[in-house]
N, CA, C and O atoms as a Tinker XYZ file with bonds, in Angstrom:
   440  protein
     1  N     18.826000   20.829000    0.174000    73     2
     2  CA    18.123000   20.009000   -0.784000    64     1     3
     3  C     16.639000   20.068000   -0.468000    63     2     4     5
     4  O     16.232000   19.956000    0.688000    81     3
     5  N     15.852000   20.241000   -1.490000    73     3     6
     6  CA    14.410000   20.344000   -1.307000    64     5     7
     7  C     13.800000   18.967000   -1.063000    63     6     8     9
     8  O     14.240000   17.954000   -1.608000    81     7
     9  N     12.781000   18.977000   -0.231000    73     7    10
    10  CA    12.051000   17.744000    0.053000    64     9    11
    11  C     11.031000   17.504000   -1.066000    63    10    12    13
    12  O     10.632000   18.449000   -1.746000    81    11
    13  N     10.610000   16.261000   -1.263000    73    11    14
    14  CA     9.605000   15.991000   -2.295000    64    13    15
    15  C      8.273000   16.661000   -1.954000    63    14    16    17
    16  O      7.959000   16.879000   -0.784000    81    15
    17  N      7.505000   16.980000   -2.977000    73    15    18
    18  CA     6.229000   17.655000   -2.765000    64    17    19
    19  C      5.227000   16.754000   -2.048000    63    18    20    21
    20  O      4.301000   17.242000   -1.401000    81    19
    21  N      5.412000   15.454000   -2.162000    73    19    22
    22  CA     4.499000   14.522000   -1.499000    64    21    23
    23  C      4.888000   14.221000   -0.057000    63    22    24    25
    24  O      4.269000   13.369000    0.580000    81    23
    25  N      5.885000   14.894000    0.461000    73    23    26
    26  CA     6.338000   14.631000    1.823000    64    25    27
    27  C      5.223000   14.809000    2.855000    63    26    28    29
    28  O      5.110000   13.967000    3.746000    81    27
    29  N      4.382000   15.867000    2.787000    73    27    30
    30  CA     3.287000   15.958000    3.760000    64    29    31
    31  C      2.313000   14.787000    3.662000    63    30    32    33
    32  O      1.782000   14.332000    4.675000    81    31
    33  N      2.081000   14.302000    2.452000    73    31    34
    34  CA     1.192000   13.154000    2.293000    64    33    35
    35  C      1.796000   11.905000    2.928000    63    34    36    37
    36  O      1.110000   11.164000    3.634000    81    35
    37  N      3.090000   11.676000    2.672000    73    35    38
    38  CA     3.770000   10.543000    3.296000    64    37    39
    39  C      3.738000   10.663000    4.812000    63    38    40    41
    40  O      3.508000    9.671000    5.505000    81    39
    41  N      3.963000   11.859000    5.336000    73    39    42
    42  CA     3.953000   12.068000    6.787000    64    41    43
    43  C      2.578000   11.785000    7.369000    63    42    44    45
    44  O      2.462000   11.116000    8.395000    81    43
    45  N      1.539000   12.289000    6.723000    73    43    46
    46  CA     0.178000   12.081000    7.214000    64    45    47
    47  C     -0.185000   10.605000    7.148000    63    46    48    49
    48  O     -0.836000   10.077000    8.050000    81    47
    49  N      0.240000    9.941000    6.075000    73    47    50
    50  CA    -0.044000    8.513000    5.917000    64    49    51
    51  C      0.635000    7.696000    7.020000    63    50    52    53
    52  O      0.070000    6.725000    7.522000    81    51
    53  N      1.848000    8.102000    7.387000    73    51    54
    54  CA     2.578000    7.391000    8.437000    64    53    55
    55  C      2.154000    7.831000    9.838000    63    54    56    57
    56  O      2.454000    7.157000   10.823000    81    55
    57  N      1.453000    8.969000    9.921000    73    55    58
    58  CA     0.998000    9.461000   11.218000    64    57    59
    59  C      2.078000   10.166000   12.016000    63    58    60    61
    60  O      2.059000   10.146000   13.247000    81    59
    61  N      3.021000   10.791000   11.323000    73    59    62
    62  CA     4.088000   11.510000   12.010000    64    61    63
    63  C      4.034000   12.983000   11.615000    63    62    64    65
    64  O      3.469000   13.319000   10.574000    81    63
    65  N      4.611000   13.866000   12.428000    73    63    66
    66  CA     4.619000   15.290000   12.077000    64    65    67
    67  C      5.493000   15.564000   10.849000    63    66    68    69
    68  O      6.414000   14.807000   10.543000    81    67
    69  N      5.186000   16.650000   10.163000    73    67    70
    70  CA     5.924000   17.006000    8.947000    64    69    71
    71  C      7.378000   17.337000    9.272000    63    70    72    73
    72  O      8.276000   17.043000    8.483000    81    71
    73  N      7.610000   17.948000   10.428000    73    71    74
    74  CA     8.996000   18.254000   10.819000    64    73    75
    75  C      9.821000   16.979000   10.946000    63    74    76    77
    76  O     10.972000   16.932000   10.511000    81    75
    77  N      9.233000   15.952000   11.539000    73    75    78
    78  CA     9.945000   14.679000   11.682000    64    77    79
    79  C     10.163000   14.032000   10.312000    63    78    80    81
    80  O     11.203000   13.418000   10.073000    81    79
    81  N      9.184000   14.169000    9.414000    73    79    82
    82  CA     9.335000   13.629000    8.058000    64    81    83
    83  C     10.458000   14.344000    7.313000    63    82    84    85
    84  O     11.203000   13.715000    6.561000    81    83
    85  N     10.584000   15.663000    7.519000    73    83    86
    86  CA    11.692000   16.403000    6.904000    64    85    87
    87  C     13.033000   15.895000    7.413000    63    86    88    89
    88  O     13.978000   15.745000    6.639000    81    87
    89  N     13.119000   15.629000    8.714000    73    87    90
    90  CA    14.361000   15.102000    9.278000    64    89    91
    91  C     14.679000   13.722000    8.691000    63    90    92    93
    92  O     15.834000   13.419000    8.392000    81    91
    93  N     13.653000   12.896000    8.531000    73    91    94
    94  CA    13.866000   11.572000    7.942000    64    93    95
    95  C     14.277000   11.681000    6.475000    63    94    96    97
    96  O     15.083000   10.882000    5.998000    81    95
    97  N     13.728000   12.669000    5.754000    73    95    98
    98  CA    14.114000   12.875000    4.354000    64    97    99
    99  C     15.586000   13.275000    4.267000    63    98   100   101
   100  O     16.322000   12.769000    3.420000    81    99
   101  N     16.009000   14.174000    5.136000    73    99   102
   102  CA    17.423000   14.578000    5.123000    64   101   103
   103  C     18.334000   13.391000    5.435000    63   102   104   105
   104  O     19.395000   13.244000    4.829000    81   103
   105  N     17.921000   12.551000    6.375000    73   103   106
   106  CA    18.703000   11.360000    6.690000    64   105   107
   107  C     18.742000   10.403000    5.506000    63   106   108   109
   108  O     19.782000    9.806000    5.228000    81   107
   109  N     17.617000   10.251000    4.804000    73   107   110
   110  CA    17.565000    9.373000    3.630000    64   109   111
   111  C     18.477000    9.894000    2.532000    63   110   112   113
   112  O     19.137000    9.108000    1.852000    81   111
   113  N     18.524000   11.214000    2.350000    73   111   114
   114  CA    19.399000   11.808000    1.335000    64   113   115
   115  C     20.864000   11.554000    1.680000    63   114   116   117
   116  O     21.664000   11.224000    0.805000    81   115
   117  N     21.210000   11.707000    2.954000    73   115   118
   118  CA    22.602000   11.445000    3.370000    64   117   119
   119  C     22.978000    9.986000    3.125000    63   118   120   121
   120  O     24.062000    9.692000    2.623000    81   119
   121  N     22.066000    9.069000    3.487000    73   119   122
   122  CA    22.357000    7.648000    3.291000    64   121   123
   123  C     22.440000    7.295000    1.806000    63   122   124   125
   124  O     23.279000    6.487000    1.408000    81   123
   125  N     21.576000    7.894000    0.989000    73   123   126
   126  CA    21.609000    7.619000   -0.449000    64   125   127
   127  C     22.892000    8.150000   -1.077000    63   126   128   129
   128  O     23.448000    7.521000   -1.976000    81   127
   129  N     23.366000    9.310000   -0.606000    73   127   130
   130  CA    24.627000    9.857000   -1.115000    64   129   131
   131  C     25.779000    8.922000   -0.774000    63   130   132   133
   132  O     26.651000    8.667000   -1.604000    81   131
   133  N     25.775000    8.414000    0.456000    73   131   134
   134  CA    26.841000    7.496000    0.867000    64   133   135
   135  C     26.739000    6.167000    0.119000    63   134   136   137
   136  O     27.754000    5.547000   -0.197000    81   135
   137  N     25.523000    5.741000   -0.159000    73   135   138
   138  CA    25.317000    4.442000   -0.810000    64   137   139
   139  C     25.669000    4.475000   -2.295000    63   138   140   141
   140  O     26.346000    3.574000   -2.791000    81   139
   141  N     25.213000    5.508000   -3.007000    73   139   142
   142  CA    25.410000    5.547000   -4.458000    64   141   143
   143  C     26.694000    6.267000   -4.858000    63   142   144   145
   144  O     27.281000    5.948000   -5.892000    81   143
   145  N     27.132000    7.220000   -4.065000    73   143   146
   146  CA    28.327000    7.979000   -4.415000    64   145   147
   147  C     28.053000    9.093000   -5.398000    63   146   148   149
   148  O     28.966000    9.845000   -5.740000    81   147
   149  N     26.839000    9.220000   -5.857000    73   147   150
   150  CA    26.457000   10.258000   -6.809000    64   149   151
   151  C     25.327000   11.094000   -6.224000    63   150   152   153
   152  O     24.657000   10.690000   -5.273000    81   151
   153  N     25.136000   12.248000   -6.806000    73   151   154
   154  CA    24.026000   13.110000   -6.393000    64   153   155
   155  C     23.305000   13.571000   -7.647000    63   154   156   157
   156  O     23.921000   14.109000   -8.566000    81   155
   157  N     21.986000   13.357000   -7.678000    73   155   158
   158  CA    21.184000   13.917000   -8.753000    64   157   159
   159  C     20.792000   12.976000   -9.860000    63   158   160   161
   160  O     19.973000   13.360000  -10.695000    81   159
   161  N     21.320000   11.761000   -9.930000    73   159   162
   162  CA    20.908000   10.865000  -11.014000    64   161   163
   163  C     19.713000   10.016000  -10.562000    63   162   164   165
   164  O     19.299000   10.095000   -9.406000    81   163
   165  N     19.172000    9.224000  -11.453000    73   163   166
   166  CA    17.967000    8.443000  -11.167000    64   165   167
   167  C     18.207000    7.414000  -10.068000    63   166   168   169
   168  O     17.341000    7.190000   -9.223000    81   167
   169  N     19.375000    6.793000  -10.080000    73   167   170
   170  CA    19.696000    5.804000   -9.049000    64   169   171
   171  C     19.706000    6.457000   -7.665000    63   170   172   173
   172  O     19.236000    5.870000   -6.690000    81   171
   173  N     20.234000    7.648000   -7.592000    73   171   174
   174  CA    20.311000    8.399000   -6.334000    64   173   175
   175  C     18.909000    8.697000   -5.808000    63   174   176   177
   176  O     18.622000    8.458000   -4.635000    81   175
   177  N     18.027000    9.221000   -6.677000    73   175   178
   178  CA    16.677000    9.572000   -6.230000    64   177   179
   179  C     15.878000    8.327000   -5.864000    63   178   180   181
   180  O     15.099000    8.348000   -4.911000    81   179
   181  N     16.066000    7.249000   -6.610000    73   179   182
   182  CA    15.388000    5.998000   -6.261000    64   181   183
   183  C     15.830000    5.474000   -4.911000    63   182   184   185
   184  O     15.009000    5.040000   -4.104000    81   183
   185  N     17.142000    5.516000   -4.667000    73   183   186
   186  CA    17.655000    5.079000   -3.369000    64   185   187
   187  C     17.152000    5.992000   -2.262000    63   186   188   189
   188  O     16.828000    5.517000   -1.174000    81   187
   189  N     17.081000    7.298000   -2.520000    73   187   190
   190  CA    16.586000    8.243000   -1.515000    64   189   191
   191  C     15.152000    7.920000   -1.126000    63   190   192   193
   192  O     14.815000    7.892000    0.058000    81   191
   193  N     14.312000    7.677000   -2.122000    73   191   194
   194  CA    12.912000    7.374000   -1.825000    64   193   195
   195  C     12.766000    6.032000   -1.123000    63   194   196   197
   196  O     11.949000    5.905000   -0.211000    81   195
   197  N     13.535000    5.030000   -1.525000    73   195   198
   198  CA    13.468000    3.726000   -0.865000    64   197   199
   199  C     13.871000    3.841000    0.601000    63   198   200   201
   200  O     13.205000    3.302000    1.484000    81   199
   201  N     14.962000    4.546000    0.845000    73   199   202
   202  CA    15.432000    4.719000    2.215000    64   201   203
   203  C     14.426000    5.532000    3.020000    63   202   204   205
   204  O     14.159000    5.214000    4.179000    81   203
   205  N     13.867000    6.579000    2.416000    73   203   206
   206  CA    12.888000    7.419000    3.102000    64   205   207
   207  C     11.653000    6.602000    3.494000    63   206   208   209
   208  O     11.159000    6.728000    4.614000    81   207
   209  N     11.160000    5.776000    2.588000    73   207   210
   210  CA     9.990000    4.965000    2.913000    64   209   211
   211  C     10.311000    3.931000    3.986000    63   210   212   213
   212  O      9.468000    3.640000    4.834000    81   211
   213  N     11.516000    3.377000    3.958000    73   211   214
   214  CA    11.925000    2.436000    5.006000    64   213   215
   215  C     11.974000    3.140000    6.354000    63   214   216   217
   216  O     11.506000    2.604000    7.358000    81   215
   217  N     12.551000    4.360000    6.374000    73   215   218
   218  CA    12.624000    5.128000    7.616000    64   217   219
   219  C     11.232000    5.501000    8.129000    63   218   220   221
   220  O     10.986000    5.489000    9.335000    81   219
   221  N     10.322000    5.833000    7.202000    73   219   222
   222  CA     8.948000    6.143000    7.614000    64   221   223
   223  C      8.282000    4.923000    8.240000    63   222   224   225
   224  O      7.592000    5.043000    9.253000    81   223
   225  N      8.484000    3.750000    7.644000    73   223   226
   226  CA     7.901000    2.530000    8.214000    64   225   227
   227  C      8.461000    2.245000    9.594000    63   226   228   229
   228  O      7.721000    1.866000   10.501000    81   227
   229  N      9.764000    2.424000    9.759000    73   227   230
   230  CA    10.379000    2.214000   11.068000    64   229   231
   231  C      9.821000    3.201000   12.090000    63   230   232   233
   232  O      9.540000    2.832000   13.231000    81   231
   233  N      9.663000    4.444000   11.676000    73   231   234
   234  CA     9.119000    5.469000   12.580000    64   233   235
   235  C      7.663000    5.167000   12.927000    63   234   236   237
   236  O      7.237000    5.350000   14.067000    81   235
   237  N      6.916000    4.710000   11.948000    73   235   238
   238  CA     5.508000    4.390000   12.179000    64   237   239
   239  C      5.368000    3.232000   13.159000    63   238   240   241
   240  O      4.443000    3.212000   13.971000    81   239
   241  N      6.283000    2.269000   13.086000    73   239   242
   242  CA     6.221000    1.117000   13.987000    64   241   243
   243  C      6.586000    1.478000   15.420000    63   242   244   245
   244  O      6.228000    0.754000   16.348000    81   243
   245  N      7.293000    2.588000   15.613000    73   243   246
   246  CA     7.648000    2.991000   16.973000    64   245   247
   247  C      6.528000    3.760000   17.657000    63   246   248   249
   248  O      6.544000    3.911000   18.879000    81   247
   249  N      5.556000    4.250000   16.893000    73   247   250
   250  CA     4.456000    5.004000   17.486000    64   249   251
   251  C      3.480000    4.057000   18.169000    63   250   252   253
   252  O      3.282000    2.927000   17.724000    81   251
   253  N      2.886000    4.519000   19.234000    73   251   254
   254  CA     1.954000    3.689000   19.998000    64   253   255
   255  C      0.516000    4.166000   19.812000    63   254   256   257
   256  O     -0.251000    4.200000   20.774000    81   255
   257  N      0.152000    4.524000   18.618000    73   255   258
   258  CA    -1.201000    4.992000   18.373000    64   257   259
   259  C     -2.065000    3.831000   17.912000    63   258   260   261
   260  O     -1.759000    3.195000   16.903000    81   259
   261  N     -3.136000    3.549000   18.634000    73   259   262
   262  CA    -4.006000    2.444000   18.214000    64   261   263
   263  C     -4.850000    2.851000   17.019000    63   262   264   265
   264  O     -5.180000    4.023000   16.837000    81   263
   265  N     -5.186000    1.878000   16.224000    73   263   266
   266  CA    -6.038000    2.125000   15.063000    64   265   267
   267  C     -7.493000    1.916000   15.493000    63   266   268   269
   268  O     -7.925000    0.782000   15.696000    81   267
   269  N     -8.236000    2.998000   15.628000    73   267   270
   270  CA    -9.613000    2.921000   16.109000    64   269   271
   271  C    -10.636000    2.988000   14.989000    63   270   272   273
   272  O    -11.836000    2.918000   15.252000    81   271
   273  N    -10.194000    3.120000   13.756000    73   271   274
   274  CA   -11.134000    3.259000   12.643000    64   273   275
   275  C    -12.076000    2.062000   12.530000    63   274   276   277
   276  O    -13.279000    2.278000   12.379000    81   275
   277  N    -11.603000    0.801000   12.593000    73   275   278
   278  CA   -12.549000   -0.317000   12.497000    64   277   279
   279  C    -13.565000   -0.320000   13.642000    63   278   280   281
   280  O    -14.728000   -0.666000   13.435000    81   279
   281  N    -13.141000    0.057000   14.830000    73   279   282
   282  CA   -14.053000    0.097000   15.970000    64   281   283
   283  C    -15.141000    1.145000   15.757000    63   282   284   285
   284  O    -16.315000    0.889000   16.023000    81   283
   285  N    -14.754000    2.311000   15.284000    73   283   286
   286  CA   -15.728000    3.374000   15.045000    64   285   287
   287  C    -16.699000    2.972000   13.942000    63   286   288   289
   288  O    -17.898000    3.231000   14.046000    81   287
   289  N    -16.192000    2.344000   12.894000    73   287   290
   290  CA   -17.074000    1.914000   11.812000    64   289   291
   291  C    -18.064000    0.859000   12.287000    63   290   292   293
   292  O    -19.237000    0.907000   11.917000    81   291
   293  N    -17.612000   -0.091000   13.098000    73   291   294
   294  CA   -18.536000   -1.118000   13.585000    64   293   295
   295  C    -19.577000   -0.506000   14.513000    63   294   296   297
   296  O    -20.742000   -0.900000   14.472000    81   295
   297  N    -19.179000    0.452000   15.353000    73   295   298
   298  CA   -20.149000    1.121000   16.216000    64   297   299
   299  C    -21.169000    1.894000   15.390000    63   298   300   301
   300  O    -22.352000    1.921000   15.730000    81   299
   301  N    -20.723000    2.515000   14.318000    73   299   302
   302  CA   -21.633000    3.248000   13.440000    64   301   303
   303  C    -22.647000    2.290000   12.814000    63   302   304   305
   304  O    -23.836000    2.599000   12.730000    81   303
   305  N    -22.163000    1.124000   12.375000    73   303   306
   306  CA   -23.074000    0.145000   11.784000    64   305   307
   307  C    -24.080000   -0.356000   12.820000    63   306   308   309
   308  O    -25.264000   -0.506000   12.519000    81   307
   309  N    -23.604000   -0.615000   14.042000    73   307   310
   310  CA   -24.506000   -1.101000   15.088000    64   309   311
   311  C    -25.548000   -0.043000   15.449000    63   310   312   313
   312  O    -26.695000   -0.386000   15.736000    81   311
   313  N    -25.176000    1.215000   15.440000    73   311   314
   314  CA   -26.106000    2.291000   15.740000    64   313   315
   315  C    -27.170000    2.398000   14.647000    63   314   316   317
   316  O    -28.324000    2.727000   14.922000    81   315
   317  N    -26.767000    2.116000   13.400000    73   315   318
   318  CA   -27.693000    2.250000   12.273000    64   317   319
   319  C    -28.587000    1.044000   12.076000    63   318   320   321
   320  O    -29.563000    1.143000   11.332000    81   319
   321  N    -28.304000   -0.107000   12.712000    73   319   322
   322  CA   -29.096000   -1.318000   12.487000    64   321   323
   323  C    -30.585000   -1.131000   12.763000    63   322   324   325
   324  O    -31.393000   -1.526000   11.922000    81   323
   325  N    -30.997000   -0.551000   13.896000    73   323   326
   326  CA   -32.435000   -0.373000   14.100000    64   325   327
   327  C    -33.069000    0.520000   13.033000    63   326   328   329
   328  O    -34.203000    0.275000   12.620000    81   327
   329  N    -32.359000    1.539000   12.589000    73   327   330
   330  CA   -32.900000    2.419000   11.561000    64   329   331
   331  C    -33.042000    1.684000   10.228000    63   330   332   333
   332  O    -34.035000    1.863000    9.522000    81   331
   333  N    -32.069000    0.874000    9.890000    73   331   334
   334  CA   -32.132000    0.095000    8.643000    64   333   335
   335  C    -33.276000   -0.915000    8.716000    63   334   336   337
   336  O    -34.004000   -1.105000    7.741000    81   335
   337  N    -33.436000   -1.572000    9.888000    73   335   338
   338  CA   -34.523000   -2.539000   10.043000    64   337   339
   339  C    -35.880000   -1.849000    9.921000    63   338   340   341
   340  O    -36.790000   -2.382000    9.286000    81   339
   341  N    -36.023000   -0.676000   10.521000    73   339   342
   342  CA   -37.281000    0.056000   10.437000    64   341   343
   343  C    -37.554000    0.485000    8.988000    63   342   344   345
   344  O    -38.692000    0.418000    8.523000    81   343
   345  N    -36.520000    0.920000    8.288000    73   343   346
   346  CA   -36.683000    1.311000    6.891000    64   345   347
   347  C    -37.123000    0.117000    6.042000    63   346   348   349
   348  O    -37.999000    0.252000    5.188000    81   347
   349  N    -36.518000   -1.052000    6.274000    73   347   350
   350  CA   -36.911000   -2.257000    5.534000    64   349   351
   351  C    -38.356000   -2.648000    5.845000    63   350   352   353
   352  O    -39.089000   -3.070000    4.951000    81   351
   353  N    -38.769000   -2.509000    7.113000    73   351   354
   354  CA   -40.136000   -2.850000    7.501000    64   353   355
   355  C    -41.133000   -1.915000    6.811000    63   354   356   357
   356  O    -42.143000   -2.375000    6.277000    81   355
   357  N    -40.858000   -0.617000    6.819000    73   355   358
   358  CA   -41.757000    0.332000    6.151000    64   357   359
   359  C    -41.803000    0.092000    4.646000    63   358   360   361
   360  O    -42.861000    0.233000    4.032000    81   359
   361  N    -40.694000   -0.261000    4.057000    73   359   362
   362  CA   -40.662000   -0.557000    2.628000    64   361   363
   363  C    -41.520000   -1.780000    2.316000    63   362   364   365
   364  O    -42.252000   -1.784000    1.326000    81   363
   365  N    -41.435000   -2.813000    3.149000    73   363   366
   366  CA   -42.244000   -4.021000    2.943000    64   365   367
   367  C    -43.725000   -3.718000    3.142000    63   366   368   369
   368  O    -44.571000   -4.212000    2.397000    81   367
   369  N    -44.034000   -2.902000    4.151000    73   367   370
   370  CA   -45.443000   -2.531000    4.380000    64   369   371
   371  C    -45.983000   -1.729000    3.204000    63   370   372   373
   372  O    -47.113000   -1.954000    2.771000    81   371
   373  N    -45.201000   -0.811000    2.688000    73   371   374
   374  CA   -45.632000    0.001000    1.552000    64   373   375
   375  C    -45.871000   -0.866000    0.320000    63   374   376   377
   376  O    -46.857000   -0.680000   -0.393000    81   375
   377  N    -44.980000   -1.801000    0.075000    73   375   378
   378  CA   -45.145000   -2.697000   -1.062000    64   377   379
   379  C    -46.394000   -3.553000   -0.898000    63   378   380   381
   380  O    -47.110000   -3.800000   -1.868000    81   379
   381  N    -46.660000   -4.008000    0.329000    73   379   382
   382  CA   -47.849000   -4.813000    0.600000    64   381   383
   383  C    -49.108000   -3.998000    0.358000    63   382   384   385
   384  O    -50.050000   -4.491000   -0.262000    81   383
   385  N    -49.143000   -2.769000    0.832000    73   383   386
   386  CA   -50.312000   -1.906000    0.638000    64   385   387
   387  C    -50.534000   -1.619000   -0.843000    63   386   388   389
   388  O    -51.673000   -1.579000   -1.307000    81   387
   389  N    -49.444000   -1.418000   -1.584000    73   387   390
   390  CA   -49.591000   -1.148000   -3.014000    64   389   391
   391  C    -50.131000   -2.368000   -3.745000    63   390   392   393
   392  O    -50.935000   -2.227000   -4.667000    81   391
   393  N    -49.706000   -3.557000   -3.353000    73   391   394
   394  CA   -50.214000   -4.782000   -3.974000    64   393   395
   395  C    -51.697000   -4.971000   -3.674000    63   394   396   397
   396  O    -52.461000   -5.391000   -4.544000    81   395
   397  N    -52.103000   -4.662000   -2.451000    73   395   398
   398  CA   -53.501000   -4.821000   -2.086000    64   397   399
   399  C    -54.381000   -3.823000   -2.830000    63   398   400   401
   400  O    -55.518000   -4.144000   -3.178000    81   399
   401  N    -53.879000   -2.640000   -3.074000    73   399   402
   402  CA   -54.663000   -1.622000   -3.745000    64   401   403
   403  C    -54.777000   -1.856000   -5.241000    63   402   404   405
   404  O    -55.714000   -1.342000   -5.852000    81   403
   405  N    -53.880000   -2.600000   -5.861000    73   403   406
   406  CA   -53.903000   -2.787000   -7.303000    64   405   407
   407  C    -54.462000   -4.125000   -7.736000    63   406   408   409
   408  O    -54.620000   -4.359000   -8.934000    81   407
   409  N    -54.771000   -5.024000   -6.787000    73   407   410
   410  CA   -55.309000   -6.332000   -7.197000    64   409   411
   411  C    -56.785000   -6.164000   -7.555000    63   410   412   413
   412  O    -57.514000   -5.462000   -6.855000    81   411
   413  N    -57.228000   -6.800000   -8.636000    73   411   414
   414  CA   -58.646000   -6.682000   -9.009000    64   413   415
   415  C    -59.534000   -7.426000   -8.022000    63   414   416   417
   416  O    -59.167000   -8.485000   -7.513000    81   415
   417  N    -60.696000   -6.862000   -7.762000    73   415   418
   418  CA   -61.642000   -7.519000   -6.859000    64   417   419
   419  C    -62.389000   -8.610000   -7.636000    63   418   420   421
   420  O    -62.646000   -8.447000   -8.829000    81   419
   421  N    -62.732000   -9.698000   -6.986000    73   419   422
   422  CA   -63.434000  -10.785000   -7.687000    64   421   423
   423  C    -64.827000  -10.312000   -8.128000    63   422   424   425
   424  O    -65.492000   -9.587000   -7.388000    81   423
   425  N    -65.264000  -10.707000   -9.299000    73   423   426
   426  CA   -66.580000  -10.313000   -9.821000    64   425   427
   427  C    -67.629000  -11.347000   -9.419000    63   426   428   429
   428  O    -67.362000  -12.543000   -9.305000    81   427
   429  N    -68.803000  -10.835000   -9.217000    73   427   430
   430  CA   -69.915000  -11.713000   -8.855000    64   429   431
   431  C    -70.573000  -12.261000  -10.114000    63   430   432   433
   432  O    -70.743000  -11.550000  -11.104000    81   431
   433  N    -70.929000  -13.507000  -10.061000    73   431   434
   434  CA   -71.623000  -14.115000  -11.217000    64   433   435
   435  C    -73.082000  -13.690000  -11.188000    63   434   436   437
   436  O    -73.707000  -13.697000  -10.128000    81   435
   437  N    -73.627000  -13.325000  -12.327000    73   435   438
   438  CA   -75.003000  -12.849000  -12.349000    64   437   439
   439  C    -75.975000  -13.926000  -12.708000    63   438   440
   440  O    -77.179000  -13.677000  -12.768000    81   439
């Protein structure tokens, strides 16, 4: 039985190898066949996908990979703070200089 075309995407999303996802798909197909008693109808494919996603979640929960994305993003923001502050300061200075250059000078009374 062929695996769904989105199987690599599901595997990558769960953080597991594609070979392991294929094994989980085969297990889901076996369980769906036993559960529905039919092969090839809509109920069968729906049960297969439900079981496959449940198995992927279970497999994902057994992995011990920490999620470092928020940490990396916060470090990136902290690294950029001085640059953003300097950019804001230069922008304010430029605006101030432009205001000073465009204001009319007071006229002397004759």
